[in-house]
Backbone of each chain as ProteinMPNN parsed JSONL, in Angstrom:
{"seq_chain_A": "AQTVTQSQPEMSVQEAETVTLSCTYDTSESDYYLFWYKQPPSRQMILVIRQEAYKQQNATENRFSVNFQKAAKSFSLKISDSQLGDAAMYFCAYRSAANFGNEKLTFGTGTRLTIIP", "coords_chain_A": {"N_chain_A": [[162.335, 88.67, 83.399], [162.863, 85.745, 85.364], [164.03, 82.595, 84.182], [163.992, 79.028, 84.172], [165.611, 76.168, 83.052], [165.362, 72.802, 82.28], [166.839, 70.407, 80.57], [166.61, 67.711, 80.259], [164.148, 65.575, 79.987], [163.735, 62.989, 80.902], [165.583, 60.626, 82.796], [167.668, 57.801, 83.455], [169.166, 55.47, 85.718], [171.418, 53.0, 86.885], [170.943, 51.205, 89.887], [172.92, 52.135, 92.665], [174.746, 53.45, 91.122], [176.033, 56.609, 89.765], [174.396, 59.653, 88.955], [173.77, 62.586, 87.029], [171.833, 65.451, 87.001], [170.759, 68.056, 84.92], [170.565, 71.644, 84.96], [169.824, 74.864, 83.907], [169.687, 78.423, 84.185], [168.265, 81.692, 83.848], [168.936, 84.963, 84.678], [169.064, 88.365, 85.78], [169.823, 89.142, 88.186], [171.985, 89.311, 91.082], [171.915, 88.162, 93.518], [170.484, 85.37, 94.84], [168.556, 82.349, 95.351], [168.954, 78.89, 94.713], [167.366, 75.811, 94.125], [166.906, 72.262, 94.435], [164.167, 70.275, 94.123], [162.396, 67.322, 94.978], [159.899, 65.191, 93.765], [158.205, 62.539, 94.534], [156.103, 59.699, 93.552], [154.24, 59.804, 95.597], [153.67, 62.403, 95.702], [154.309, 64.674, 97.308], [156.251, 67.595, 97.423], [159.605, 67.683, 98.045], [162.332, 69.191, 99.582], [165.546, 68.846, 98.306], [168.136, 69.952, 98.13], [169.829, 73.06, 98.687], [171.149, 76.119, 97.405], [172.913, 79.054, 98.018], [173.422, 81.932, 96.121], [175.541, 83.678, 96.644], [177.422, 82.176, 97.82], [180.363, 80.506, 97.116], [181.094, 77.92, 97.492], [180.093, 74.647, 96.683], [176.964, 73.201, 97.499], [176.296, 70.374, 99.586], [174.545, 67.433, 100.48], [174.629, 64.718, 102.084], [174.287, 62.047, 99.946], [173.779, 63.709, 97.875], [174.818, 66.319, 95.775], [175.754, 69.5, 94.422], [176.756, 71.15, 91.387], [177.569, 74.228, 91.066], [177.711, 76.785, 88.901], [178.133, 79.938, 88.67], [178.725, 81.982, 86.803], [178.229, 80.738, 84.399], [175.611, 80.227, 84.777], [174.568, 77.776, 85.663], [173.391, 74.839, 87.258], [173.739, 71.969, 88.39], [172.664, 68.726, 89.562], [174.076, 66.147, 91.38], [173.662, 62.79, 92.028], [174.805, 60.393, 94.079], [175.588, 56.88, 94.464], [173.0, 55.766, 93.797], [169.666, 55.097, 94.867], [166.725, 53.013, 95.136], [164.691, 54.483, 96.239], [165.204, 56.991, 95.324], [163.908, 57.421, 93.004], [161.924, 59.587, 91.212], [160.281, 62.689, 90.259], [162.323, 65.369, 89.51], [162.734, 68.717, 90.276], [164.255, 71.702, 89.351], [164.713, 74.87, 90.834], [164.303, 78.429, 91.164], [164.8, 81.298, 93.183], [164.46, 84.688, 93.926], [166.564, 86.711, 96.008], [166.068, 89.254, 96.669], [164.959, 92.209, 98.489], [162.342, 92.901, 98.008], [159.55, 91.623, 96.16], [160.221, 88.936, 96.062], [158.766, 86.667, 96.313], [158.147, 84.671, 94.53], [158.709, 81.362, 93.404], [160.417, 79.999, 90.895], [160.024, 77.359, 88.745], [161.733, 74.764, 86.952], [161.012, 72.558, 84.145], [161.198, 69.961, 84.948], [162.731, 66.738, 85.596], [162.326, 63.394, 85.068], [163.381, 60.806, 87.004], [164.454, 57.542, 86.806], [165.205, 54.598, 88.551], [167.113, 51.823, 87.996], [166.923, 48.539, 88.99]], "CA_chain_A": [[161.833, 87.594, 84.244], [163.771, 84.614, 85.457], [163.603, 81.325, 83.594], [164.756, 77.85, 84.58], [165.522, 75.175, 81.983], [165.87, 71.445, 82.503], [166.834, 69.891, 79.197], [166.487, 66.253, 80.277], [162.818, 65.215, 80.508], [163.821, 61.702, 81.586], [166.904, 60.042, 82.975], [167.642, 56.545, 84.201], [170.477, 55.109, 86.266], [171.464, 51.734, 87.62], [171.07, 51.307, 91.339], [174.285, 52.263, 93.2], [175.568, 54.278, 90.243], [175.922, 58.056, 89.924], [173.687, 60.331, 87.868], [173.787, 64.05, 87.119], [170.707, 66.133, 86.371], [171.188, 69.388, 84.494], [169.663, 72.785, 85.118], [170.364, 76.188, 83.641], [168.723, 79.463, 84.528], [168.579, 83.005, 83.309], [168.565, 86.027, 85.59], [169.935, 89.534, 85.8], [170.098, 89.411, 89.592], [173.236, 88.757, 91.588], [171.666, 87.47, 94.791], [169.315, 84.516, 94.667], [168.662, 80.982, 95.844], [168.631, 77.811, 93.791], [166.92, 74.623, 94.847], [166.416, 71.054, 93.796], [163.073, 69.619, 94.813], [162.063, 65.968, 94.529], [158.48, 64.877, 93.911], [157.941, 61.119, 94.257], [154.694, 59.431, 93.243], [153.392, 60.21, 96.73], [153.357, 63.757, 95.229], [154.77, 65.814, 98.098], [157.507, 68.212, 96.998], [160.556, 67.611, 99.149], [163.587, 69.874, 99.282], [166.728, 67.984, 98.279], [169.344, 70.714, 98.39], [169.701, 74.501, 98.471], [172.412, 76.825, 97.157], [172.854, 80.511, 97.985], [174.257, 82.368, 95.002], [176.735, 84.388, 97.092], [178.381, 81.193, 98.316], [181.073, 79.841, 96.035], [181.204, 76.497, 97.77], [178.952, 73.863, 96.267], [176.244, 72.561, 98.594], [176.211, 68.913, 99.61], [173.653, 66.838, 101.478], [174.809, 63.254, 102.034], [174.598, 61.543, 98.603], [173.399, 64.718, 96.89], [175.695, 67.475, 95.692], [175.497, 70.325, 93.246], [177.846, 71.857, 90.722], [177.026, 75.56, 90.847], [178.582, 77.615, 88.064], [177.353, 81.175, 88.62], [178.955, 82.717, 85.553], [177.566, 79.98, 83.339], [174.21, 80.074, 85.181], [174.329, 76.342, 85.609], [173.166, 74.318, 88.621], [173.432, 70.552, 88.19], [172.523, 67.897, 90.763], [174.676, 64.829, 91.287], [173.189, 61.817, 93.005], [175.759, 59.285, 94.165], [175.052, 55.65, 95.07], [171.55, 55.883, 93.6], [168.839, 54.11, 95.543], [165.39, 52.9, 94.551], [163.886, 55.564, 96.782], [165.506, 58.251, 94.637], [163.049, 57.544, 91.823], [161.002, 60.712, 91.411], [160.452, 63.846, 89.385], [163.191, 66.361, 90.142], [162.547, 70.071, 89.763], [165.176, 72.767, 89.694], [163.909, 76.067, 91.096], [165.022, 79.684, 91.407], [164.068, 82.309, 93.953], [165.21, 85.909, 94.166], [166.841, 87.067, 97.394], [165.848, 90.689, 96.813], [164.112, 92.566, 99.633], [160.958, 92.956, 97.579], [159.256, 90.845, 94.955], [160.972, 87.686, 96.082], [157.913, 85.572, 96.758], [157.947, 83.629, 93.528], [159.644, 80.276, 93.174], [160.289, 79.653, 89.476], [160.409, 75.965, 88.547], [161.996, 74.182, 85.64], [159.968, 71.636, 83.685], [161.348, 68.694, 85.649], [163.395, 65.56, 85.038], [161.848, 62.168, 85.712], [164.497, 59.897, 87.238], [164.123, 56.133, 87.037], [166.31, 53.806, 89.097], [167.032, 50.459, 87.481], [167.474, 47.628, 90.023]], "C_chain_A": [[162.827, 86.428, 84.237], [163.178, 83.386, 84.777], [164.537, 80.225, 84.072], [164.527, 76.766, 83.537], [166.133, 73.851, 82.427], [165.736, 70.722, 81.173], [166.656, 68.384, 79.111], [165.116, 65.872, 80.836], [162.86, 63.919, 81.318], [165.27, 61.261, 81.673], [166.715, 58.709, 83.685], [169.069, 56.194, 84.626], [170.359, 53.762, 86.961], [171.593, 52.024, 89.127], [172.552, 51.266, 91.721], [175.21, 53.09, 92.298], [175.306, 55.765, 90.518], [175.24, 58.661, 88.712], [173.737, 61.828, 88.12], [172.612, 64.625, 86.332], [171.101, 67.583, 86.098], [170.115, 70.44, 84.722], [170.424, 74.049, 84.729], [169.28, 77.21, 83.927], [169.186, 80.777, 83.93], [168.074, 84.058, 84.276], [169.534, 87.174, 85.434], [170.318, 89.898, 87.233], [171.425, 88.767, 90.004], [173.034, 87.939, 92.853], [170.381, 86.669, 94.668], [169.592, 83.157, 95.296], [168.312, 80.024, 94.7], [168.32, 76.566, 94.603], [166.754, 73.454, 93.888], [165.35, 70.458, 94.702], [162.819, 68.263, 94.161], [160.578, 65.763, 94.755], [158.255, 63.413, 93.539], [156.473, 60.921, 93.92], [153.746, 59.78, 94.379], [153.016, 61.678, 96.633], [153.799, 64.919, 96.107], [156.115, 66.302, 97.583], [158.432, 68.277, 98.206], [161.842, 68.307, 98.739], [164.748, 68.894, 99.366], [167.955, 68.757, 98.718], [169.118, 72.168, 98.017], [171.084, 75.111, 98.283], [172.158, 78.322, 97.189], [173.841, 81.013, 96.948], [175.546, 83.044, 95.457], [177.801, 83.436, 97.64], [179.05, 80.481, 97.147], [181.128, 78.329, 96.233], [179.931, 75.773, 97.37], [178.301, 73.177, 97.464], [176.284, 71.044, 98.445], [175.275, 68.502, 100.734], [173.741, 65.327, 101.308], [175.161, 62.823, 100.606], [174.324, 62.558, 97.501], [174.373, 65.889, 96.928], [175.367, 68.238, 94.423], [176.811, 70.827, 92.679], [177.266, 73.197, 90.29], [178.058, 76.391, 90.105], [177.848, 78.935, 87.821], [177.518, 81.906, 87.302], [178.242, 82.039, 84.387], [176.08, 79.813, 83.6], [173.776, 78.613, 85.041], [174.271, 75.788, 87.033], [172.77, 72.847, 88.498], [173.425, 69.807, 89.527], [173.154, 66.542, 90.506], [174.156, 63.956, 92.408], [174.148, 60.637, 92.967], [175.092, 58.078, 94.808], [173.523, 55.645, 94.995], [170.803, 54.725, 94.264], [167.438, 54.12, 94.944], [164.486, 54.038, 95.023], [164.166, 56.922, 96.151], [164.631, 58.45, 93.399], [161.975, 58.595, 92.081], [161.136, 61.674, 90.246], [161.282, 64.861, 90.16], [163.005, 67.714, 89.459], [163.663, 70.974, 90.274], [164.356, 74.036, 89.875], [164.793, 77.237, 91.485], [164.156, 80.596, 92.251], [164.977, 83.499, 94.194], [165.45, 86.105, 95.655], [166.68, 88.564, 97.624], [164.914, 90.969, 97.982], [162.636, 92.596, 99.265], [160.789, 92.113, 96.327], [159.964, 89.518, 94.907], [160.106, 86.48, 96.4], [157.89, 84.401, 95.788], [159.082, 82.63, 93.505], [159.412, 79.822, 91.742], [160.842, 78.25, 89.26], [160.834, 75.701, 87.115], [160.914, 73.169, 85.319], [160.1, 70.238, 84.275], [162.09, 67.639, 84.853], [162.891, 64.34, 85.797], [163.011, 61.178, 85.802], [163.974, 58.508, 87.574], [165.376, 55.415, 87.536], [166.118, 52.362, 88.648], [167.672, 49.507, 88.496], [168.597, 46.753, 89.46]], "O_chain_A": [[163.521, 86.173, 83.253], [161.966, 83.174, 84.8], [165.716, 80.46, 84.34], [163.386, 76.476, 83.177], [167.273, 73.797, 82.888], [164.625, 70.459, 80.713], [166.561, 67.832, 78.014], [164.943, 65.85, 82.055], [162.124, 63.761, 82.292], [166.069, 61.484, 80.764], [165.745, 58.506, 84.415], [170.041, 56.576, 83.975], [169.327, 53.436, 87.549], [172.265, 52.965, 89.548], [173.329, 50.478, 91.182], [176.339, 53.393, 92.684], [174.49, 56.13, 91.364], [175.474, 58.238, 87.58], [173.746, 62.283, 89.264], [172.427, 64.321, 85.153], [171.701, 68.246, 86.943], [168.918, 70.155, 84.68], [171.547, 74.266, 85.183], [168.091, 76.889, 83.91], [170.348, 80.942, 83.559], [166.902, 84.043, 84.652], [170.676, 86.991, 85.012], [171.056, 90.858, 87.457], [171.912, 87.827, 89.376], [173.88, 87.121, 93.216], [169.313, 87.23, 94.42], [170.711, 82.86, 95.714], [167.482, 80.326, 93.844], [168.938, 76.307, 95.636], [166.498, 73.631, 92.697], [165.588, 70.177, 95.877], [163.003, 68.088, 92.956], [160.051, 66.116, 95.81], [158.129, 63.084, 92.359], [155.684, 61.863, 93.992], [152.564, 60.028, 94.14], [152.159, 62.156, 97.375], [153.674, 66.068, 95.683], [157.017, 65.501, 97.336], [158.093, 68.846, 99.243], [162.381, 68.04, 97.665], [164.915, 68.198, 100.367], [168.724, 68.297, 99.562], [168.313, 72.474, 97.137], [172.057, 74.69, 98.908], [171.287, 78.817, 96.474], [174.984, 80.556, 96.908], [176.548, 82.996, 94.743], [178.936, 83.839, 97.891], [178.372, 79.919, 96.287], [181.199, 77.563, 95.272], [178.826, 76.223, 97.675], [178.988, 72.64, 98.333], [176.302, 70.508, 97.337], [175.221, 69.134, 101.79], [173.026, 64.734, 100.501], [176.221, 63.192, 100.101], [174.603, 62.301, 96.33], [174.708, 66.389, 98.002], [174.783, 67.701, 93.482], [177.824, 70.919, 93.372], [176.565, 73.291, 89.282], [179.142, 76.664, 90.619], [177.046, 79.047, 86.895], [176.539, 82.4, 86.742], [177.716, 82.707, 83.497], [175.356, 79.311, 82.741], [172.777, 78.283, 84.402], [175.021, 76.226, 87.906], [171.582, 72.524, 88.503], [174.087, 70.205, 90.486], [172.815, 65.865, 89.535], [174.201, 64.328, 93.581], [174.282, 59.965, 91.944], [174.155, 58.218, 95.594], [172.844, 55.533, 96.015], [171.227, 53.57, 94.233], [167.017, 55.098, 94.328], [163.616, 54.496, 94.281], [163.454, 57.891, 96.411], [164.62, 59.533, 92.815], [161.217, 58.503, 93.047], [161.981, 61.503, 89.366], [160.987, 65.174, 91.313], [163.106, 67.836, 88.238], [163.97, 71.002, 91.465], [163.395, 74.255, 89.137], [165.873, 77.069, 92.052], [162.941, 80.666, 92.068], [166.123, 83.342, 94.614], [164.624, 85.704, 96.475], [167.105, 89.086, 98.655], [164.169, 90.092, 98.419], [161.776, 92.344, 100.11], [161.722, 91.912, 95.549], [160.278, 89.019, 93.826], [160.615, 85.405, 96.718], [157.639, 83.264, 96.188], [160.257, 82.992, 93.575], [158.338, 79.32, 91.41], [162.007, 77.987, 89.562], [160.348, 76.342, 86.183], [160.006, 72.944, 86.119], [159.199, 69.415, 84.115], [162.085, 67.635, 83.622], [163.015, 64.263, 87.019], [163.556, 60.764, 84.78], [163.171, 58.323, 88.488], [166.468, 55.606, 87.002], [165.074, 51.76, 88.898], [168.848, 49.661, 88.825], [169.167, 45.937, 90.185]]}, "seq_chain_B": "DTEVTQTPKHLVMGMTNKKSLKCEQHMGHRAMYWYKQKAKKPPELMFVYSYEKLSINESVPSRFSPECPNSSLLNLHLHALQPEDSALYLCASSQDDRGWTGELFFGEGSRLTVL", "coords_chain_B": {"N_chain_B": [[157.708, 70.711, 114.606], [157.462, 70.295, 111.267], [155.662, 70.37, 109.24], [153.343, 70.806, 106.555], [150.007, 70.699, 106.343], [147.44, 69.391, 104.396], [144.016, 69.307, 103.577], [141.023, 68.217, 101.895], [142.637, 65.104, 100.949], [141.807, 64.023, 98.581], [139.351, 65.12, 96.281], [136.257, 65.17, 94.762], [134.159, 66.887, 92.665], [131.17, 68.402, 91.358], [130.383, 70.655, 88.66], [128.724, 72.594, 89.633], [129.036, 72.668, 92.289], [130.082, 73.876, 95.567], [133.066, 73.984, 97.228], [135.826, 73.597, 99.549], [139.37, 73.822, 99.913], [141.789, 73.094, 102.366], [144.563, 74.268, 104.298], [147.24, 73.995, 106.57], [149.74, 75.167, 108.762], [152.211, 75.019, 111.318], [154.622, 76.226, 111.762], [155.247, 78.789, 112.204], [155.55, 80.279, 109.969], [155.43, 83.076, 107.732], [154.535, 83.465, 105.198], [152.333, 82.102, 102.812], [151.257, 79.834, 100.289], [149.426, 79.013, 97.309], [149.564, 76.559, 94.864], [149.01, 75.237, 91.602], [149.069, 72.132, 90.008], [149.399, 70.366, 87.106], [149.348, 67.105, 85.546], [152.575, 65.749, 85.113], [153.764, 68.212, 84.865], [155.392, 71.272, 85.981], [154.713, 72.868, 89.183], [152.37, 75.57, 89.208], [152.214, 78.879, 90.191], [149.554, 80.251, 92.085], [148.423, 81.932, 94.169], [149.762, 84.138, 96.686], [150.1, 84.685, 100.096], [151.214, 87.051, 102.359], [152.113, 87.748, 105.578], [149.416, 87.457, 106.225], [148.099, 88.887, 104.311], [146.942, 89.221, 100.982], [149.35, 89.009, 98.6], [150.17, 88.293, 96.084], [148.374, 87.564, 93.186], [148.059, 85.518, 90.64], [146.57, 86.27, 88.314], [144.353, 84.601, 88.536], [141.315, 82.868, 87.815], [138.115, 84.027, 89.042], [136.597, 82.027, 90.113], [138.113, 80.654, 91.812], [138.821, 81.285, 95.1], [140.843, 82.649, 97.432], [141.609, 82.493, 100.965], [142.855, 83.713, 104.014], [142.6, 83.072, 107.107], [144.115, 83.247, 109.467], [147.576, 83.376, 110.515], [148.346, 80.756, 110.368], [146.651, 79.31, 108.813], [145.265, 78.537, 105.627], [142.953, 78.838, 103.105], [141.274, 77.607, 100.181], [138.695, 78.478, 98.325], [136.277, 76.999, 96.277], [134.283, 77.302, 93.422], [131.84, 76.735, 90.978], [133.549, 75.395, 89.171], [135.49, 74.236, 86.337], [135.936, 71.341, 84.211], [138.608, 71.403, 83.325], [139.932, 72.442, 85.44], [140.658, 70.416, 87.029], [143.189, 69.007, 88.904], [146.286, 68.752, 90.781], [146.421, 70.38, 93.793], [148.625, 72.299, 95.478], [149.74, 73.342, 98.619], [151.93, 75.623, 100.216], [154.449, 76.865, 102.491], [156.527, 79.509, 103.822], [159.283, 80.935, 105.569], [160.24, 83.665, 105.406], [161.127, 85.924, 106.88], [163.206, 87.172, 109.479], [166.025, 85.146, 109.478], [165.51, 83.893, 107.152], [165.6, 81.395, 104.708], [164.858, 80.946, 102.202], [163.606, 78.663, 101.207], [160.666, 76.805, 100.293], [158.158, 75.046, 102.033], [156.269, 72.259, 101.367], [152.921, 70.93, 101.284], [151.2, 67.727, 101.001], [149.372, 67.91, 99.043], [146.165, 68.357, 97.425], [144.153, 66.362, 95.567], [142.168, 67.234, 93.006], [139.194, 66.581, 91.295], [137.078, 67.537, 88.778], [133.878, 67.07, 87.722]], "CA_chain_B": [[156.712, 70.411, 113.576], [157.891, 70.87, 109.992], [154.684, 69.893, 108.277], [152.237, 71.549, 105.999], [148.936, 69.702, 106.268], [146.369, 69.763, 103.482], [142.81, 68.465, 103.545], [141.145, 66.763, 101.858], [143.654, 64.603, 100.024], [141.118, 63.822, 97.307], [138.062, 65.788, 96.228], [135.542, 65.089, 93.49], [133.039, 67.817, 92.731], [130.503, 68.783, 90.131], [130.647, 72.03, 88.239], [127.874, 73.54, 90.36], [129.305, 72.55, 93.729], [131.0, 74.768, 96.284], [133.904, 73.225, 98.149], [137.016, 74.313, 99.987], [140.597, 73.132, 100.273], [142.355, 73.694, 103.569], [145.993, 74.112, 104.494], [147.608, 74.435, 107.908], [151.144, 75.002, 109.163], [152.497, 75.524, 112.664], [156.048, 76.513, 111.821], [155.422, 80.229, 112.382], [155.871, 80.899, 108.685], [154.605, 84.262, 107.478], [154.071, 83.455, 103.819], [151.682, 80.855, 102.412], [151.114, 79.803, 98.834], [148.685, 77.983, 96.587], [150.049, 76.192, 93.54], [148.237, 74.26, 90.838], [149.982, 71.294, 89.243], [148.845, 69.393, 86.184], [150.195, 65.916, 85.454], [153.869, 65.83, 84.432], [154.134, 69.625, 84.708], [155.801, 71.884, 87.248], [153.661, 73.643, 89.847], [152.139, 76.944, 88.756], [151.786, 79.713, 91.307], [148.234, 80.872, 91.985], [148.283, 83.006, 95.15], [150.692, 84.224, 97.807], [149.741, 85.518, 101.232], [152.345, 87.436, 103.181], [151.574, 88.351, 106.796], [147.959, 87.322, 106.154], [147.544, 89.754, 103.257], [147.178, 88.716, 99.647], [150.409, 89.797, 97.963], [150.248, 87.933, 94.671], [147.309, 86.819, 92.521], [148.576, 85.325, 89.292], [145.462, 86.353, 87.347], [143.572, 83.377, 88.684], [139.871, 83.122, 87.657], [137.423, 84.317, 90.296], [135.977, 80.824, 90.672], [139.024, 80.279, 92.9], [138.834, 82.389, 96.049], [141.673, 82.299, 98.582], [141.32, 83.128, 102.245], [143.863, 83.439, 105.035], [141.964, 83.499, 108.362], [145.192, 83.628, 110.38], [148.888, 83.096, 109.94], [148.578, 79.32, 110.277], [145.641, 78.672, 107.983], [145.04, 79.047, 104.273], [141.869, 78.121, 102.439], [140.997, 77.905, 98.782], [137.286, 78.219, 98.091], [136.065, 76.588, 94.889], [132.876, 77.439, 93.032], [131.584, 76.755, 89.527], [134.773, 75.011, 88.479], [135.415, 73.576, 85.041], [136.736, 70.103, 84.198], [140.043, 71.682, 83.133], [140.502, 72.818, 86.733], [141.116, 69.192, 87.696], [144.651, 69.089, 89.069], [146.788, 68.647, 92.153], [146.594, 71.707, 94.372], [149.653, 72.243, 96.506], [149.925, 74.462, 99.528], [153.3, 75.723, 100.712], [154.71, 77.987, 103.39], [157.909, 79.954, 103.834], [159.505, 81.764, 106.737], [160.182, 85.016, 104.863], [161.493, 87.025, 107.754], [164.525, 86.927, 110.045], [166.418, 83.747, 109.365], [164.971, 83.383, 105.894], [166.494, 80.545, 103.928], [164.366, 80.937, 100.831], [162.905, 77.473, 100.745], [159.25, 76.594, 100.55], [157.762, 73.739, 102.551], [155.043, 71.899, 100.669], [152.054, 69.866, 101.734], [151.09, 66.591, 100.095], [148.493, 68.262, 97.947], [144.783, 67.898, 97.316], [143.868, 65.964, 94.18], [140.816, 67.691, 92.683], [138.581, 66.138, 90.042], [135.828, 68.249, 88.494], [133.097, 66.287, 86.749]], "C_chain_B": [[157.119, 71.1, 112.28], [156.923, 70.486, 108.892], [153.728, 70.973, 107.813], [151.149, 70.517, 105.724], [147.813, 70.203, 105.385], [145.218, 68.77, 103.58], [141.803, 69.067, 102.569], [142.265, 66.342, 100.911], [143.068, 64.395, 98.634], [139.764, 64.514, 97.386], [137.503, 65.639, 94.827], [134.331, 66.01, 93.614], [132.446, 68.072, 91.356], [130.728, 70.253, 89.855], [129.791, 73.05, 88.988], [128.136, 73.534, 91.858], [130.148, 73.702, 94.24], [131.765, 73.918, 97.301], [135.088, 74.082, 98.553], [138.177, 73.353, 100.224], [141.21, 73.87, 101.459], [143.834, 73.35, 103.704], [146.35, 74.693, 105.855], [149.095, 74.196, 108.138], [151.338, 75.641, 110.524], [153.984, 75.765, 112.834], [156.313, 77.998, 112.042], [155.78, 80.947, 111.098], [154.898, 82.021, 108.367], [154.116, 84.352, 106.049], [153.477, 82.091, 103.501], [151.254, 80.978, 100.96], [150.108, 78.738, 98.404], [149.312, 77.814, 95.208], [149.075, 75.201, 92.917], [149.227, 73.457, 89.999], [149.209, 70.295, 88.405], [149.859, 68.252, 86.039], [151.44, 66.179, 84.606], [154.3, 67.264, 84.128], [154.643, 70.171, 86.031], [154.632, 72.612, 87.896], [153.583, 75.063, 89.284], [151.602, 77.75, 89.935], [150.408, 80.312, 91.037], [148.174, 82.12, 92.876], [149.424, 82.938, 96.167], [150.08, 85.14, 98.859], [151.006, 85.782, 102.042], [151.802, 88.206, 104.38], [150.06, 88.499, 106.684], [147.305, 88.243, 105.133], [147.895, 89.149, 101.902], [148.216, 89.595, 98.959], [150.563, 89.476, 96.49], [148.992, 87.153, 94.278], [147.739, 86.715, 91.07], [147.44, 85.258, 88.265], [144.627, 85.082, 87.34], [142.081, 83.702, 88.522], [139.166, 83.229, 89.007], [136.697, 83.106, 90.873], [136.882, 80.17, 91.741], [139.135, 81.486, 93.837], [139.679, 82.01, 97.263], [141.246, 83.057, 99.831], [142.397, 82.744, 103.234], [143.318, 83.921, 106.373], [142.969, 83.907, 109.434], [146.502, 83.123, 109.804], [149.171, 81.613, 109.777], [147.679, 78.622, 109.264], [145.512, 79.35, 106.633], [143.964, 78.184, 103.64], [141.827, 78.502, 100.97], [139.562, 77.482, 98.515], [137.05, 78.035, 96.599], [134.586, 76.681, 94.547], [132.774, 77.511, 91.518], [132.839, 76.421, 88.735], [134.466, 74.307, 87.167], [136.238, 72.292, 85.08], [138.235, 70.351, 84.031], [140.721, 72.185, 84.404], [140.946, 71.599, 87.534], [142.638, 69.192, 87.72], [145.001, 68.747, 90.505], [147.015, 70.068, 92.656], [147.507, 71.597, 95.581], [149.657, 73.524, 97.327], [151.377, 74.459, 99.992], [153.407, 76.891, 101.676], [156.201, 78.284, 103.387], [158.104, 80.927, 104.971], [159.445, 83.245, 106.393], [160.333, 86.125, 105.879], [162.883, 86.71, 108.305], [164.871, 85.447, 110.011], [165.94, 83.092, 108.092], [166.006, 82.571, 105.136], [165.994, 80.364, 102.508], [163.5, 79.754, 100.464], [161.427, 77.509, 101.094], [159.053, 75.181, 101.072], [156.39, 73.422, 101.969], [154.248, 70.855, 101.441], [151.976, 68.767, 100.689], [150.128, 66.852, 98.942], [147.085, 67.713, 98.1], [144.509, 67.601, 95.849], [142.403, 66.284, 93.895], [140.384, 67.163, 91.33], [137.243, 66.842, 89.891], [135.089, 67.498, 87.394], [132.139, 67.164, 85.961]], "O_chain_B": [[157.124, 72.328, 112.195], [157.322, 70.298, 107.742], [153.364, 71.895, 108.543], [151.355, 69.575, 104.959], [147.29, 71.298, 105.59], [145.423, 67.559, 103.656], [141.733, 70.287, 102.426], [142.777, 67.165, 100.152], [143.757, 64.573, 97.63], [139.109, 64.497, 98.428], [138.171, 65.936, 93.837], [133.567, 65.91, 94.574], [133.124, 67.972, 90.334], [131.203, 70.999, 90.712], [130.099, 74.242, 88.979], [127.531, 74.303, 92.605], [130.824, 74.4, 93.484], [131.169, 73.224, 98.124], [135.329, 75.147, 97.984], [137.988, 72.224, 100.677], [141.158, 75.097, 101.546], [144.286, 72.286, 103.281], [145.838, 75.741, 106.25], [149.637, 73.158, 107.757], [150.724, 76.657, 110.849], [154.543, 75.541, 113.907], [157.467, 78.427, 112.065], [156.256, 82.082, 111.123], [153.71, 81.943, 108.679], [153.341, 85.252, 105.726], [154.034, 81.057, 103.868], [150.936, 82.061, 100.47], [149.961, 77.702, 99.053], [149.555, 78.783, 94.488], [148.409, 74.433, 93.612], [150.113, 74.024, 89.358], [148.455, 69.477, 88.932], [151.041, 68.397, 86.353], [151.359, 66.757, 83.523], [155.111, 67.494, 83.231], [154.363, 69.604, 87.087], [153.658, 72.939, 87.218], [154.596, 75.668, 88.934], [150.645, 77.341, 90.593], [150.121, 80.805, 89.946], [147.908, 83.223, 92.397], [149.969, 81.876, 96.468], [149.605, 86.232, 98.549], [151.762, 84.866, 102.365], [151.107, 89.207, 104.212], [149.501, 89.545, 107.012], [146.08, 88.361, 105.1], [148.994, 88.635, 101.699], [147.989, 90.788, 98.758], [151.043, 90.311, 95.723], [148.602, 86.202, 94.955], [147.779, 87.716, 90.354], [147.357, 84.328, 87.463], [144.249, 84.563, 86.289], [141.624, 84.718, 89.044], [139.572, 82.601, 89.985], [136.228, 83.156, 92.01], [136.464, 79.265, 92.464], [139.502, 82.579, 93.406], [139.283, 81.144, 98.043], [140.612, 84.11, 99.76], [142.81, 81.586, 103.292], [143.55, 85.071, 106.746], [142.701, 84.814, 110.223], [146.529, 82.517, 108.733], [150.14, 81.242, 109.115], [147.924, 77.472, 108.901], [145.633, 80.569, 106.513], [144.052, 76.956, 103.639], [142.283, 79.574, 100.573], [139.246, 76.293, 98.481], [137.547, 78.799, 95.772], [133.737, 76.196, 95.294], [133.514, 78.243, 90.862], [133.154, 77.085, 87.748], [133.35, 73.85, 86.922], [137.147, 72.169, 85.902], [139.046, 69.582, 84.546], [141.942, 72.337, 84.441], [141.545, 71.739, 88.6], [143.289, 69.355, 86.689], [144.127, 68.488, 91.333], [147.714, 70.859, 92.021], [147.211, 70.91, 96.559], [149.587, 74.631, 96.794], [151.979, 73.396, 100.141], [152.568, 77.791, 101.679], [157.024, 77.449, 103.011], [157.186, 81.674, 105.31], [158.691, 83.998, 107.01], [159.709, 87.176, 105.735], [163.662, 86.033, 107.635], [164.096, 84.605, 110.464], [165.965, 81.868, 107.97], [167.142, 83.006, 104.948], [166.641, 79.697, 101.7], [162.731, 79.828, 99.505], [161.005, 78.153, 102.054], [159.698, 74.239, 100.612], [155.463, 74.226, 102.069], [154.807, 70.017, 102.149], [152.597, 68.854, 99.63], [150.085, 66.089, 97.977], [146.851, 66.735, 98.811], [144.621, 68.481, 94.995], [141.505, 65.675, 94.476], [141.109, 67.279, 90.343], [136.381, 66.756, 90.766], [135.601, 67.315, 86.289], [131.409, 66.666, 85.104]]}, "name": "protein", "num_of_chains": 2, "seq": "AQTVTQSQPEMSVQEAETVTLSCTYDTSESDYYLFWYKQPPSRQMILVIRQEAYKQQNATENRFSVNFQKAAKSFSLKISDSQLGDAAMYFCAYRSAANFGNEKLTFGTGTRLTIIPDTEVTQTPKHLVMGMTNKKSLKCEQHMGHRAMYWYKQKAKKPPELMFVYSYEKLSINESVPSRFSPECPNSSLLNLHLHALQPEDSALYLCASSQDDRGWTGELFFGEGSRLTVL"}
């Protein structure tokens, strides 16, 4: 079974600075998707960024980028120019890309990010 | 329309009540999910419907009864719940066919309190 580990329960960063959230995962599959979801106090889970495992290039979405190290099974999220609206719980998640049995999205335990004004 | 809509947003019920949570999406997604989330924890998968058929039941107690009347609607019927069932219940949908990108789209959740 796949597992996702987020070793940082809480992180804080000064507004406008850069922060990196860590995520490692364990899988025997070669084809899969990795995601970072954000859950603010309003509680809706919002997709921040997605990475396909077969793509070597790291995904970027505006101020958000990932460092995907497939061999090391590492998938960290970098947030540049942090803004107050970035304060939230961030979940790393894994999903198989297999033809069958791919319905499950496996979440890490989350990292609570605080932005200091 | 990229929304998953859940109603009600808040629900308080007694242990003998029968209530339902509703979820709706109009993105043409073929898979729909129920998750349960306790405070400061990640969501836990409860049920998955794929093409309107139940494909995953994560050994959820029978006091939770899912229903998928059509591809756009997902219900969760609640009966004889326990106080420990109090949680945020999240609905999600996913395309899961041609053009699949793997991501799930989540609703805002229904906050359930069982007294």
